[in-house]
N, C-alpha and C positions, 0 to 999 in steps of 0.2 A: 770291413768286408761285408758286402751285401748278401743277405740270405735270399736265395732264389725260390721261385714257385716250386721247383722240383725238390729242393731241400726240405721245404716245409711239408709238402705232401709225403715225402719219404719218412719224415719224423712221425706223421700221423699214421702211416701204414705200420711203422715199427711198434706203435702203441696198441694196435688191434688185439694182439693176444692178451694183454693186460685187461683191456676193456671187456673182452669176452669172458675172461676168468671171473670178473667181478659183476657181470651183467645181472645175475640172479640176486646178488646182494644189493645192487643198486636199486632194483625193483622193490625188494623187501623193505629196505630202509627208506625208500622214497627220496633218496638223495645220492649223489655220487660220493663214494667213499673218499675219505681224506687222502689216502695214499694214491688214489687215481688223480685227484685234483693236483696233488703235488707233482706227480709225473707229467701231467699235462702242462702245468706251469713251467716246470723245468725244461720242457721241450719247446717252450715259446708258443704254445697253442692259444693262450689267452692274449697274446700281444700282436695279433695280426693287424689290428687297426690302431694300436698305440703309436702316437707320433714318434718319429725317429729321434727327435731331440731329447726324448726321455728314455731312449734305449729300445723302443719298440720296432716292429718290422714295418708298420704302415705300408702294407702291401697293396694289392688291388683286389677287386671284387672276384675276379676269376679264381685267385688263390684262396680267398675266403670260402668260395663254393667248394672247391676241390678238397680242401682240408676238411671241411665239415663232412663231405661225402665219404672221405677215407675213414674218418672216425666213426661214422655211422655204420660202416661195414663191420666195426667191432661192437658197437652198442648205440642204439638210437638215442636213448636219454642223454648219454654223455655227450654225443655230438650236438644235440639240441642245446644243452647248457653252454657248450663252447661257442656255438653259433650266436646265441643271444648275448653272451658276454661280449663277443667281438663286435657285434653290430651296435650294442649300447656304448661300448668304448668309442666306436666311430662317432656316435652322437655326441659324446663328450668332446671329441676333437673339433666339433663345429662351434663350441662355445668360445667366448673371448679367452685370450691367453691367460688372463688372471684366473679364470675358472679352471682351466686345464692345469695350471700350477697347483691349485687347491687339490686336484684329484691325483696328479702324477708326480708332483714336485718332491714330496717326501717318500712316496712309494711308487716307483715306476711300474711295478707289476700289479697295480691296483685293478681290481675287477669291478666292472660296472654292469648292473642289470637295470631293467626298466619296464614301465608300462606307459603307453602314450595316452590311454583313455583318461580324460579329465574328471575322474571320479573323486572330486575333492572340492574344497572351497579355498579361496585365496583372498586375503585382506591386505591391501597396501599399507605399509608402515614406513617410517623413516628408514631409508637405505635398502628397502627390499619388500619382502612379502611374508605374511604369516599364513602358513598352509596347514590345513587339516583335511585328512582324507584316508581312504582305503583303496588299495590298488590290487586287483586280481588280474591276471595270475602272473606273478613275478618269477619267471623261470630262473633257476640258479640262485634263489633268494638266500639259501644257507651259505653260499660261497661269495657273497657280494661285499664289497667295501663301500661302494657308492650306488645310488640308484637315480635314474633319470625318470621323472614322474610327470604325468600330465596334470595341468591345473588351469581352471578358467581364471583369466585375469580381469579384474574389475577396476572401474574408475572410482572417484571419490564418493559417488552416490551409491556404489555397490552394483552398478550395472556391468554385465560382462561385456568387455570390449575387445578381448583377444583370447586366444588359447596359447598357453605356454608349456614349456618343458622346464622342470626345475631339477637341478643337480643337488642331491641331498646326501650327506654322509649316512652310511648304513647305521652308524651308532645312534643317530637321531630318530631311528624308526623302530617300531615294534614289529614282530613277525607273528602271524597267526597261521597255524597249519590248517590249510583248507584243501590241499591237493590230494584227494582220495579218488583215484580214477583207474581205468583199466588199461590205458595205453600211455606211453611216455611217463610212466609212474616215477621214474627216478629223476625227473627234472626239477623237483623241489619248487614247483610253480605255485608258491604259497602267496598269502596276502601280506603286503607291507602296509603299515599303519603310521600315520603322522598325526600328532596332536599338538596343534599350534606351534609348528616348527618354523623358525625364522630361516628364510632363504635370501641371501643378499642379491641385489639387483644383477650383479654380473654373473650370477648362476641361474638366470632365467632367460629362456630363449623363446621367441615367437614361432609357433608352428606354422601359421599361414604364410609367414615370410619365408620360412625354411622350405616349404613346399614349392615355392617359386624360385628357390636357389639363393635366397638372401640369408647367408649365414654370418653370425657375428664374429667368427674367428678373424684375427688380423693376419694370419699366416696364409695369405692367398697363393703363395708359391707351392704349397703342399698339394699334391695331386689327389690323393684319396678323399680329403675333405671337400673337394670340388664336385664329387659325385652327386647325382640327382637323388634327392631326399627319399621320396616314396619308392622309386624303383629299387633302391638299395634295401630299404626296410622290407619290401615284399620279396625280392628275389633271394635274399639269404635264407628264407624259410624253405626254399626248395633244396638247399644243400643236403641236409640230413635225409630227405626223401630219395635223392639220387643214390646215396650210399645204401639205403635200405633196399632199394630195387635191385641193385647189383648183388647185395648179400643174399637176397631171396633167390635170384637167378642162379648164383653159384651153388647154393645149398641144394636146390632141387635138381639141377643138372648132375651134380656129383652123386646124389642118392639114386638117380634114375638108372644108373648103371647096374645096380644090384637090387633095387626095390621091385618086387613083383606087383602085378595088378591083380588084386584078389578077385576070385570067381571068374577068371579068364584063363586062357591058355598061355598068356604072356608071362614069361619067367622074369622079365625086367620091363620097366616102363620105357626104357630106351628103344625097345623093339616095336613099340606101338606107334603106328602112323598118327593116330589121334594125339598122342603125347608129343610126338615130334613137331606136329603143326602148332600145338598150343605153346610149346616151349619157344619155338621160333617166333611166334606172334608176341609172346611176352618179351623176348629179347629185343625185338624191333621197337616195342613201346618203351623199354628202358632206354634204348639208344635215342629215340625221339625226345624223351624227357631231357637227356643230356644235351642234345643238339639245341633245343629251344633255350635251355638255361644258359648254355655257353654263348649263344647268339646275343641274348639279352645282356650278359655280363660284358661281352666284347663291346657292345654299343655304349654301355655305361662307362667302362674304362677308357675307351677311345675319346669320348666327349670330355671326360675329366682331364685327360692328358692335353687335349687341345684348349682347355680352359673354357669350354662351352657348356651350356646347360641344355639338356634334352628338351625338345619342344613337346607340346602336349600330346601329339599323336604318337611320338616315340615312347613317351612315358606310359601312355595307355597300352601300347603294344607290349611293354615289359610286364604290365599287370596281366595281360593275356598270356604271355609266354610263361609266366610263373604258374598260373593256373593250369595251363596246358601240360607243363612238365609234371605237376603234381597229379593231375588226372591220369596221365599215361602211366605214371609210376604205380598208382593205386590199382589201375586196371591190370597192369602186368603182375603185380603181387597177387591179386585175386585169382588170375589164371594159374599162376604157379601153385597156389594153395589147392586149386581144383585138381591139378595134376598130381600133387603129392598126396592128397587124400586126407582122410580123417586123422591119420597119424600126426598131421600138422599140430593138432590141438593137445597133444601130450605135453604136460608141463615141462618136461625135459627137452622138448624140441624147440630149438631157437627160432624156427619159422613162425610159431605162434606169437612170439614176442615181436618179431619184425612186422607181422600182420597187424597186431594191436597198435604198435608204435606209429606205423605209417598211417593207419586210419584215424588215429587221434590227431597227429600233427597235421594231416591233410585237411582237417576241418578248421584250421586257424582262420579267423575272419579276414585277415589281410591277404591271405593266400587263396581264398575260396575261388575255385575255378570259374563258376558261373558269373560271379561279380566281375572278375577280370575280363572275361569274354564280353559281357555286356558293355563294360566301359569302353573296350576297344571297338566294338561294333558301333556304338554311338559316335565315337570319334571318327571312324571311317566314313560314316554317313552324314557327318556334320550336324548331328542332333545335339543341341545345346544343353538339354536337360542333364543335370549331374545327379548321380545316385550316391556319390561319395566324394569328399574333398581329397581323399588320399589317392592322387594320381601324379 
């Protein structure tokens, strides 16, 4: 029996009270509590991209976005961890079937995390590579079974000839706690360390080839693994933001019915025309974010179903859509904080955590609004200069 988009979103919504209950502890511990991880796993939240032949849902990008957003309405850090595990699981599904068997064969519910930056060295040896490196910041690192990690690939002379992604068992990696931040504190985005770890050839994939849609998986009939590489990696980062925007809007509008505006004659914020206008503007920006994210997801999913790869202009626009969604969400949350006032920053007020989480996640390099907008502008105008390979 196929699990639908609505089924999975409903499961995420049902988990919101648990996530809210543990949000403060998630922050304090700088990791999602084990009981929450178990509940998420039991609800199939980590299996959105796991191939169906291993018992996963292997759904579409729209579902991944909406599940992440629903979870973020409960807690931003938890939603971020689920999002990153799912997209890294999707990366694992692009590798050859032999590598996928390594990851999911004995443990269909395996969780994959990752960092694409090639902050390492790789030396070719018989049958594969020897990799040494440190990868910041690996979200969900405490909860990972495997990691997909960037590595520069060299020839026999030591010259870098390609950039790769290596699938490495978590047991082969050390973890150093480096995630001491003010937002998204519970994401456990620590540093993973490899010291001369052997990675067989079948567990290394070329990034430049993947950017152009050339994936080594033999399962060409599967739809989700046909999705465009960078558009997926960028757009998923908007999912938690969408939920944080909705959570902020709901909280502020509910409180406005009883919260006065100090040093005015307004007994409630809801009576104030200024508050009415600001709340309406924030709501429109939240909706704008959702519309752009869903348009991008629809284009990615439709192309994957057709077996087509998005052209450069479409991929550039997805980068812009991602940034536009995040910018509008951040602006909406800032307006809502202005409406709610200084009380936002009481430690017991969930709005301050939403504000911190959104502003931290919104600065992720792959989702940076201005980069995406510049990429799209250059593509629209036919400017050949590239500011990033990630399009």
